[in-house]
C-alpha positions in Angstrom: 53.2 -17.2 60.7 52.4 -13.5 59.7 53.4 -12.6 56.2 54.8 -9.3 55.8 56.0 -6.8 52.8 57.6 -3.7 52.6 56.1 -0.5 53.0 56.0 0.9 49.2 56.5 4.6 50.1 60.0 5.5 48.9 62.6 4.4 50.8 60.7 3.2 53.5 62.0 -0.4 54.9 59.5 -1.2 57.4 58.3 -4.3 56.9 53.9 -4.4 57.6 51.6 -6.7 58.0 50.0 -8.3 54.7 47.1 -7.0 55.6 48.4 -3.2 55.7 49.1 -1.2 52.7 52.0 0.5 54.3 53.3 1.8 57.7 51.4 3.5 59.7 53.4 6.6 59.3 52.8 6.7 55.6 49.8 5.8 55.9 48.5 8.6 57.8 50.1 11.1 55.3 47.3 9.8 53.1 44.1 12.0 53.1 41.4 10.4 55.3 39.1 10.5 52.4 41.5 8.5 50.2 42.5 6.0 53.4 38.4 5.5 53.1 38.2 5.0 49.4 41.1 1.8 49.8 39.1 0.8 52.3 35.6 0.5 50.4 37.5 -0.8 46.7 39.5 -3.2 49.3 36.6 -4.5 50.7 34.3 -4.5 47.9 37.1 -6.2 46.1 37.4 -9.3 48.7 33.8 -9.8 48.6 33.6 -10.3 44.5 31.2 -7.1 44.7 33.9 -4.7 43.3 37.2 -5.1 40.6 40.6 -5.1 41.3 41.4 -2.3 39.0 39.5 -0.2 41.5 41.5 -1.0 44.3 45.0 -0.7 42.7 44.2 2.7 41.3 43.5 3.5 44.8 46.2 2.1 45.9 48.7 3.6 43.7 47.0 7.2 44.1 47.5 6.3 48.0 51.4 5.5 47.6 51.6 8.6 45.4 50.3 10.9 48.2 52.5 9.3 50.9 55.7 10.1 48.6 54.5 13.8 48.2 53.6 13.7 51.9 50.2 13.8 52.3 49.1 16.3 49.0 45.6 15.4 48.1 45.8 12.7 45.4 43.4 13.2 41.8 40.9 10.5 42.7 39.4 12.9 45.0 
């Protein structure tokens, strides 16, 4: 069974796989450096070397960027 969740971008109802943060359309609105930061934070957290707070901060910034149409986030 594949677990899914709704894309967190405002108004988006697309179901995405658990391993993905958001749907493809919204993911590519997130600036590339921030997408890379999310992947790094996620891998570090999954491997026990990082904190969930780092990932959550990057995730929230990515969702905000997608909602704003891809404007650069403050984490960069």
